[in-house]
C-alpha positions as CSV (number, residue, x, y, z in Angstrom):
1,M,68.6,58.3,73.4
2,T,66.7,60.7,72.4
3,A,64.9,62.4,69.1
4,T,66.4,65.7,69.1
5,T,70.5,65.1,69.7
6,G,71.9,67.0,66.8
7,Q,69.4,66.9,64.3
8,R,67.6,69.1,62.0
9,R,64.2,68.6,63.8
10,L,60.4,68.4,62.1
11,K,58.4,70.3,64.1
12,F,55.9,68.4,66.6
13,W,52.7,70.2,65.6
14,G,52.9,70.6,61.9
15,W,54.4,70.4,58.9
16,G,57.8,70.8,57.8
17,Y,61.1,71.6,60.2
18,E,61.1,74.0,63.1
19,D,63.3,76.3,61.4
20,Q,61.0,76.7,58.1
21,Q,58.0,78.4,60.4
22,P,57.5,81.5,59.4
23,S,57.5,84.5,62.2
24,H,54.4,85.2,63.7
25,E,54.2,88.9,61.8
26,E,54.2,86.7,59.0
27,V,51.6,84.1,59.8
28,R,49.6,87.1,61.2
29,E,50.3,88.9,57.8
30,A,49.1,85.6,55.5
31,A,46.3,84.8,58.2
32,A,44.8,88.2,57.0
33,G,45.3,87.9,53.9
34,I,43.4,84.2,53.5
35,R,40.6,85.5,55.9
36,A,39.7,88.4,53.1
37,H,40.3,86.3,50.4
38,L,37.9,83.8,51.6
39,G,35.8,86.3,52.4
40,F,35.6,85.3,56.1
41,T,35.0,88.0,58.9
42,P,38.7,89.2,60.2
43,E,40.9,87.3,63.3
44,D,43.9,87.6,64.6
45,A,46.2,84.5,63.9
46,E,46.8,82.3,66.9
47,R,50.2,81.0,68.0
48,P,50.8,77.4,68.4
49,V,52.3,75.7,72.3
50,S,55.6,75.4,72.7
51,L,57.1,72.2,73.5
52,E,58.2,73.4,76.9
53,D,54.7,73.9,77.7
54,L,53.2,70.5,76.8
55,D,51.7,68.6,79.7
56,L,52.1,64.8,78.7
57,P,51.3,61.9,80.6
58,E,54.0,60.0,82.1
59,P,54.7,57.1,80.1
60,R,53.6,53.8,81.1
61,L,56.3,51.9,79.8
62,R,60.1,51.9,81.2
63,P,62.9,51.5,78.1
64,P,63.9,48.0,78.3
65,D,66.9,47.1,79.9
66,G,70.2,46.3,77.3
67,A,70.4,47.0,73.5
68,Q,67.1,47.6,72.8
69,G,66.7,50.5,76.0
70,E,69.0,52.4,73.8
71,I,67.2,52.4,70.9
72,C,64.3,53.8,72.6
73,A,63.4,57.8,73.3
74,A,60.5,58.9,75.8
75,D,61.7,62.6,76.0
76,T,58.5,65.1,75.8
77,Y,59.4,65.8,71.8
78,A,59.7,62.5,70.7
79,R,56.4,61.5,72.3
80,A,54.8,64.5,71.0
81,S,56.2,64.2,67.3
82,H,55.3,60.5,66.9
83,A,51.6,61.3,68.8
84,Y,49.5,62.2,65.1
85,G,50.0,62.8,61.7
86,K,49.0,65.1,59.3
87,A,45.3,65.2,59.4
88,Y,43.8,68.7,59.9
89,R,42.6,67.2,63.3
90,D,45.6,66.1,64.2
91,V,47.6,69.2,63.1
92,V,44.9,71.5,65.2
93,R,45.3,69.5,68.8
94,A,48.7,69.4,68.4
95,F,48.6,73.4,67.6
96,R,46.7,73.7,71.0
97,G,49.3,71.4,73.0
98,R,46.1,68.7,73.4
99,I,48.2,65.0,72.8
100,D,45.5,62.9,73.4
101,H,47.5,59.3,72.8
102,P,51.2,60.0,73.0
103,P,53.3,56.8,72.4
104,D,55.1,56.1,75.9
105,L,58.2,55.1,73.9
106,V,59.7,55.6,70.3
107,A,62.1,53.2,69.4
108,F,64.6,54.0,66.7
109,P,65.6,50.4,64.9
110,T,68.5,51.1,62.3
111,G,67.9,47.3,61.1
112,E,65.7,44.0,61.5
113,D,67.6,42.1,64.2
114,E,66.8,45.4,66.6
115,L,63.4,45.8,64.9
116,T,63.0,42.1,65.7
117,A,64.1,42.4,69.3
118,I,61.8,45.6,69.9
119,L,58.7,43.7,68.6
120,D,59.8,40.7,70.9
121,W,60.2,42.9,73.9
122,C,56.6,44.6,72.9
123,A,55.1,41.0,72.6
124,D,56.5,40.1,76.6
125,A,55.9,43.1,78.0
126,G,51.9,43.5,76.4
127,A,52.3,46.6,74.6
128,A,51.4,47.8,71.0
129,A,53.2,48.2,68.6
130,I,53.0,51.0,66.0
131,P,54.7,51.6,62.8
132,F,56.3,54.8,61.8
133,G,57.4,56.4,58.8
134,G,57.2,60.1,57.5
135,G,54.1,60.5,59.9
136,T,52.6,62.1,57.1
137,S,49.4,60.1,57.8
138,V,45.9,62.0,57.3
139,V,43.6,59.4,58.8
140,G,44.9,58.7,62.0
141,G,47.2,55.7,60.9
142,V,49.9,56.3,63.4
143,E,48.0,57.8,66.5
144,A,48.2,55.5,69.8
145,R,44.8,55.0,70.4
146,V,44.7,51.4,71.5
147,G,42.8,51.5,74.7
148,D,43.3,50.1,78.0
149,E,44.0,46.1,76.9
150,Y,47.8,47.2,76.2
151,S,50.3,48.1,79.1
152,G,51.1,50.5,76.9
153,A,52.2,51.9,73.3
154,V,55.4,51.6,71.9
155,T,55.9,53.7,68.3
156,I,58.5,51.8,65.5
157,D,60.0,55.3,63.7
158,L,61.7,53.2,60.6
159,R,63.6,56.1,59.8
160,G,66.5,54.6,60.3
161,M,66.6,51.8,57.5
162,D,66.9,53.7,54.7
163,R,69.2,52.4,52.1
164,L,69.7,51.8,48.5
165,L,70.7,47.6,48.8
166,E,70.7,46.3,45.4
167,V,70.3,47.1,41.9
168,D,69.3,45.0,39.6
169,R,70.3,46.5,36.0
170,D,68.5,43.7,33.6
171,S,65.3,43.9,35.5
172,R,65.8,47.6,36.2
173,A,64.9,47.0,39.8
174,A,66.0,48.1,43.2
175,L,66.0,46.8,46.7
176,I,64.8,49.2,49.0
177,E,64.8,49.6,53.0
178,S,61.3,51.0,54.2
179,G,62.6,53.9,55.6
180,A,63.9,56.0,52.9
181,T,62.0,59.2,52.4
182,G,61.2,60.3,49.2
183,P,63.8,63.0,48.8
184,R,66.9,60.1,50.1
185,L,65.3,57.1,47.8
186,E,65.8,59.4,44.6
187,E,69.1,60.4,45.9
188,Q,70.4,56.7,46.1
189,L,68.8,55.9,43.0
190,R,70.0,59.1,40.8
191,E,73.5,57.6,41.1
192,H,72.7,54.7,39.4
193,G,70.4,56.6,36.7
194,Y,66.8,55.5,37.8
195,T,63.7,57.1,39.5
196,L,61.0,55.3,41.2
197,R,59.1,58.4,40.0
198,H,56.7,58.0,42.8
199,F,55.5,61.9,44.0
200,P,52.6,62.2,46.4
201,Q,52.4,65.0,48.1
202,S,54.0,63.9,50.8
203,F,56.9,63.1,49.1
204,E,59.4,65.2,51.4
205,Y,58.8,63.2,54.3
206,A,56.7,59.8,53.9
207,T,59.0,56.8,53.4
208,L,58.7,54.0,51.2
209,G,57.3,51.8,53.7
210,G,54.7,54.1,54.2
211,W,53.7,54.2,50.9
212,V,53.6,50.2,50.7
213,A,51.3,50.3,53.6
214,T,48.7,52.4,52.5
215,R,48.8,51.5,49.0
216,A,49.8,55.4,48.2
217,G,48.9,57.1,45.1
218,G,51.6,58.9,43.6
219,H,53.2,60.9,40.3
220,F,51.1,59.1,37.6
221,A,48.0,60.5,37.2
222,T,46.9,56.8,34.3
223,L,48.8,53.4,34.2
224,M,51.3,53.3,37.2
225,T,48.6,55.3,39.5
226,H,49.7,53.5,42.8
227,I,52.6,52.1,44.3
228,D,50.9,49.0,44.0
229,D,52.5,48.8,40.3
230,L,55.6,49.6,40.8
231,V,56.3,46.9,43.9
232,E,58.1,43.5,42.7
233,S,58.2,41.8,46.3
234,V,58.0,42.9,50.2
235,R,60.0,41.8,53.1
236,A,58.2,42.2,57.0
237,I,59.0,41.3,59.6
238,T,55.7,39.7,61.7
239,P,55.7,38.7,65.0
240,S,55.1,34.9,63.7
241,G,58.2,35.3,61.4
242,V,59.3,36.6,58.1
243,W,57.2,37.4,55.3
244,E,58.5,37.6,52.3
245,S,57.6,36.6,48.6
246,R,59.4,35.6,45.2
247,R,60.9,37.8,43.5
248,L,58.5,37.8,40.0
249,P,57.4,40.2,37.1
250,G,53.9,38.3,37.6
251,S,52.3,35.0,39.0
252,G,48.9,33.8,39.1
253,A,49.9,31.1,42.0
254,G,47.1,32.0,44.6
255,P,46.0,35.4,46.4
256,S,49.2,37.3,46.3
257,P,51.2,37.5,49.3
258,D,52.2,41.0,48.5
259,R,49.3,42.4,47.5
260,M,47.9,41.5,50.8
261,L,50.6,43.3,52.5
262,I,50.3,46.5,50.2
263,G,47.3,48.8,51.8
264,S,47.5,46.5,55.3
265,E,48.9,49.2,57.4
266,G,51.1,47.7,59.7
267,I,48.6,45.2,60.9
268,L,50.4,42.2,59.6
269,G,54.0,42.8,59.6
270,V,56.6,45.6,59.4
271,I,57.7,46.3,56.7
272,T,61.5,46.4,56.1
273,R,62.4,46.5,52.4
274,A,61.0,45.9,48.9
275,W,62.0,44.8,45.1
276,M,61.0,48.0,43.4
277,R,60.5,48.5,39.7
278,V,62.2,51.7,38.9
279,Q,62.1,53.7,36.1
280,D,64.9,55.7,33.5
281,R,65.2,59.1,34.2
282,P,63.0,61.3,31.7
283,T,64.3,63.3,29.1
284,F,61.8,63.9,26.9
285,K,58.8,65.9,28.5
286,E,55.8,68.0,27.1
287,S,53.0,69.4,29.2
288,A,49.8,71.9,29.1
289,G,47.0,73.8,30.3
290,V,43.9,73.1,29.1
291,T,40.8,75.3,30.0
292,F,37.1,74.3,29.9
293,D,34.0,76.4,30.4
294,S,33.2,74.1,33.0
295,F,34.2,71.0,34.9
296,E,31.7,68.8,33.4
297,A,33.0,69.5,29.8
298,G,36.9,69.0,30.8
299,A,35.6,65.5,33.0
300,R,34.3,64.5,29.3
301,A,37.7,65.2,28.0
302,V,39.4,63.5,30.2
303,R,37.2,60.6,30.0
304,A,38.6,60.5,26.6
305,L,41.9,60.7,27.0
306,S,41.7,57.9,29.6
307,Q,40.0,55.5,27.3
308,A,42.3,56.8,24.3
309,G,45.3,54.6,25.5
310,L,47.5,58.2,25.4
311,Y,48.1,57.3,29.0
312,P,49.5,60.7,30.2
313,S,51.5,61.4,33.1
314,N,49.7,64.1,34.6
315,C,46.4,64.6,33.7
316,R,44.6,66.3,37.1
317,L,41.4,68.6,36.4
318,L,40.7,71.3,38.3
319,D,37.4,73.1,39.0
320,P,36.6,76.3,38.5
321,G,36.5,77.4,42.3
322,E,40.2,75.3,42.8
323,A,41.8,76.6,39.7
324,A,41.1,80.4,40.8
325,L,41.9,79.3,44.5
326,T,45.6,78.3,43.7
327,G,46.2,81.5,41.1
328,A,46.4,79.1,38.3
329,S,43.2,80.0,36.3
330,T,40.5,82.3,36.5
331,D,39.0,81.4,32.8
332,G,37.0,78.4,33.8
333,A,37.6,74.6,35.0
334,L,42.1,73.9,34.3
335,L,43.0,70.4,32.9
336,V,47.4,70.1,33.8
337,L,48.3,67.8,31.1
338,G,51.7,66.2,30.7
339,F,53.5,63.4,29.0
340,E,57.3,62.3,29.6
341,S,59.2,59.7,28.6
342,A,62.9,58.4,28.4
343,D,63.0,56.8,25.3
344,H,61.2,58.7,22.5
345,P,59.5,62.7,21.6
346,L,55.9,63.1,22.9
347,D,54.9,65.6,20.3
348,A,52.9,63.2,18.8
349,W,50.5,62.0,21.9
350,M,50.5,65.9,23.0
351,D,48.8,66.9,19.8
352,R,46.2,63.8,19.8
353,A,45.7,64.8,23.4
354,E,44.9,69.0,22.5
355,E,42.9,67.2,19.5
356,L,40.5,65.4,21.9
357,C,40.6,68.4,24.8
358,A,39.6,70.4,21.7
359,D,36.4,68.1,21.1
360,F,35.0,69.3,24.5
361,G,35.9,73.1,23.9
362,G,39.2,72.9,25.3
363,R,41.1,75.8,24.9
364,V,45.0,74.6,25.4
365,E,48.0,76.8,26.3
366,R,50.9,74.7,25.9
367,K,54.3,75.0,27.7
368,T,57.8,74.9,26.1
369,R,60.4,73.9,27.8
370,G,62.3,76.7,30.3
371,E,59.1,78.3,30.2
372,S,57.6,79.9,33.6
373,G,54.7,81.5,34.8
374,T,52.0,79.4,33.7
375,G,48.5,78.1,34.9
376,T,50.3,74.8,35.2
377,D,53.4,76.4,37.6
378,H,51.1,78.2,39.5
379,W,49.2,74.9,40.4
380,R,51.8,72.9,41.2
381,S,53.7,75.4,43.1
382,A,50.7,75.5,45.3
383,F,50.0,71.6,44.9
384,L,53.7,71.7,47.0
385,H,53.0,74.5,49.5
386,A,49.7,73.3,50.3
387,P,51.0,70.7,53.4
388,Y,52.8,74.2,54.8
389,L,50.0,76.7,54.2
390,R,47.8,74.6,56.5
391,D,49.7,75.2,59.3
392,T,48.8,78.8,58.8
393,L,45.2,78.3,58.1
394,V,45.1,76.3,61.4
395,A,46.8,79.5,63.3
396,A,44.2,81.5,60.8
397,G,41.1,79.7,62.7
398,V,40.6,78.1,59.2
399,I,39.4,74.6,58.8
400,S,41.0,72.9,55.7
401,D,40.8,69.5,55.0
402,T,40.1,66.8,52.0
403,F,38.4,64.0,51.3
404,E,39.0,61.6,48.2
405,T,37.5,58.9,46.3
406,S,36.7,57.4,43.2
407,I,33.4,56.6,41.0
408,T,33.0,54.7,37.6
409,W,32.4,57.3,34.8
410,D,28.6,56.3,34.2
411,R,28.0,57.5,37.8
412,F,30.6,60.5,38.0
413,D,28.4,63.8,37.2
414,A,25.8,63.1,39.4
415,F,28.1,61.5,42.2
416,V,30.3,64.8,42.5
417,A,26.9,67.3,42.0
418,G,25.6,65.6,45.3
419,V,28.5,64.5,47.5
420,R,29.4,68.3,46.9
421,E,25.8,69.8,47.6
422,R,26.1,67.4,50.4
423,A,29.2,68.6,51.7
424,E,28.6,72.3,50.9
425,A,25.4,72.0,52.8
426,A,27.5,70.6,56.3
427,L,29.8,74.0,56.0
428,R,26.6,76.3,55.7
429,E,25.2,73.9,58.8
430,I,28.4,73.6,60.8
431,C,30.1,76.2,59.9
432,G,28.3,78.7,58.5
433,G,29.5,79.2,55.6
434,G,32.5,77.9,53.5
435,T,33.5,76.7,50.1
436,V,33.8,72.9,48.5
437,T,36.4,72.6,45.2
438,C,36.9,69.7,43.2
439,R,39.8,68.0,41.3
440,L,40.5,64.9,39.5
441,T,43.9,63.4,40.8
442,H,44.2,60.1,39.1
443,V,41.8,59.0,36.3
444,Y,41.0,55.7,34.4
445,P,39.4,54.4,31.5
446,D,36.5,53.5,33.5
447,G,36.3,56.0,35.9
448,A,37.9,58.9,38.1
449,A,39.4,59.9,41.2
450,P,37.7,63.3,42.6
451,Y,39.7,64.7,45.3
452,F,37.2,67.5,47.5
453,T,38.9,70.4,49.3
454,C,36.7,72.0,52.1
455,L,37.9,75.5,53.7
456,A,35.4,76.8,56.3
457,P,35.5,79.5,59.4
458,A,36.4,77.7,62.3
459,R,34.8,78.2,66.2
460,R,38.4,78.6,68.0
461,G,38.8,75.4,70.5
462,S,35.6,73.4,68.7
463,E,37.8,72.8,65.4
464,V,37.7,69.1,66.0
465,E,34.1,68.6,66.9
466,Q,33.3,70.9,63.7
467,W,35.4,68.7,61.6
468,D,34.2,65.8,62.9
469,E,31.0,66.8,61.6
470,I,31.9,68.0,58.5
471,K,33.8,64.1,58.6
472,V,30.7,62.2,58.9
473,A,28.6,64.3,56.3
474,A,30.9,64.4,53.6
475,S,31.7,60.2,54.2
476,D,28.4,59.2,54.5
477,A,27.6,61.2,50.6
478,V,30.8,59.1,49.4
479,I,29.3,56.0,50.7
480,A,26.2,56.4,49.9
481,A,26.5,57.2,46.5
482,G,28.5,54.1,45.8
483,G,31.9,56.1,46.0
484,T,35.1,54.1,48.2
485,I,36.0,55.8,51.0
486,T,39.6,56.9,50.0
487,H,41.3,56.0,46.7
488,H,44.4,56.7,47.8
489,H,44.8,58.1,51.7
490,A,44.3,54.7,53.3
491,V,41.4,53.9,56.0
492,G,43.7,54.3,59.2
493,R,41.6,54.9,62.1
494,D,39.3,57.8,60.7
495,H,37.7,56.1,58.0
496,R,36.9,52.6,60.0
497,P,33.4,53.2,60.1
498,W,32.7,53.6,56.5
499,Y,35.5,51.3,55.5
500,D,33.7,48.7,57.7
501,R,30.2,49.1,55.6
502,Q,32.4,49.2,52.0
503,R,34.3,45.6,52.7
504,P,32.0,42.4,52.2
505,D,31.7,40.4,55.5
506,P,33.3,37.6,54.5
507,F,36.3,39.4,54.0
508,A,36.9,41.1,57.1
509,D,36.4,37.4,58.5
510,A,39.4,36.4,56.4
511,L,41.3,39.7,57.3
512,R,40.6,39.2,60.8
513,A,41.7,35.3,60.5
514,A,45.1,36.3,58.7
515,K,45.6,39.1,61.6
516,R,45.5,36.1,64.1
517,A,47.8,34.2,62.3
518,V,51.0,36.2,61.8
519,D,49.8,38.5,64.9
520,P,47.9,36.3,68.0
521,G,48.4,39.1,70.3
522,A,47.5,42.1,68.0
523,M,49.7,43.8,69.1
524,L,50.5,45.5,65.3
525,N,48.9,48.7,65.0
526,P,45.4,47.7,66.4
527,G,42.4,49.3,65.7
528,V,43.5,49.8,61.8
529,L,41.3,48.1,59.6
530,I,39.8,45.7,62.0
531,D,39.5,45.5,65.7
532,P,42.2,44.0,67.6
């Protein structure tokens, strides 16, 4: 089997499909404009390496005999397109043809029987098995960086398991296979009048199983902020058997088996399906853009909103730098505020929210249905196109990366200022300059999730080394100031050093014990969360 026959192919090195890649002339023009806008010296755009020019090591494993082998691929495209996620360091390495740890085989199961057979074969062969959804990890979560203790690495692409299996209208829940991408999932739910309403930036390509495995953050900026809040029960295949929880609206029966799988990043089992709490499709929507003289004033308004019990669906605050960079506003910090409901009009909620914002100097631009061209529209467009734009930034020689965290309100101002200062100092020292912007993606009554973006000129050929130094400086600053190494991007391999410092030691021992119980051969995604 190959991964290329009769399919529209995703780029092996960047975001989106091959036919979405702009021409080199378009990239050159965009790159020149981007560098000028950022104040970087002019440099020409580079071309990505072609698939034909990749030189991958020979696979250490041969496809198994029989039916298992028929669902496996070892061609260059299959291996290269499953070698990395979509972190900046992943994209720039693949852009240059540097595929450090390609999987030896890629398996494409279409059901649990095929998946179980592949896992059994991996166990017999002494191979690592890496679950793979949409490949959108930005933390090294799917890279086959497994070490020499294994005979090879098999990446298990689950996108062939993408069906909506059952709908429970009484409980407003749906049973969905883990390989369903965001669009595929919503397409099937729409036929029943429902939506999951979980729209992370990776929505186009990421899968339900990936969201569950990484505790992904989604559409809702308050209340139901993570996929955790939408999971009713989970089923996974482990090397020791099936792990499936009961469907319940809530339970106090000991530690939750669902919570243990949610965020397990593929080390405890391969998630195959989940009962999800779905939503009626919203029919009432209100949105507004609110500008503030400063990010600090906007944050105080956001805190008031989060503690008022209004629960806006969107409550994302952009600092002046990010608002200007995205074309959303040149008038200070911008709060993108929204409410939605399938049941009732929202004027009262928005009116009260605007009053709270005004208490902190907020100036409101209410959007009416059908209106376009507002600051919130500019931000939304920039948000959706950011992953595509990063491919152009790589060609333009611009380091573009993000890091996100969370912190309680009592430490918020000092935390954001201190982390920003450390990150800006790192860009000056490592890159000779650059810019750091911040926005709030999710908010809670007791704190918020700051999300930082770094843009800096790259030294061609040394981007990964520069990124590594920036990552260390930013992550050290976050952990030293009391934040979490990740609010919703997961741990993967890239965040391991700081995750190890953040988690309690007894918990790490308990996690290792759980891993030994369900995966005694340590074959599932080794190196993520804990050592094999």
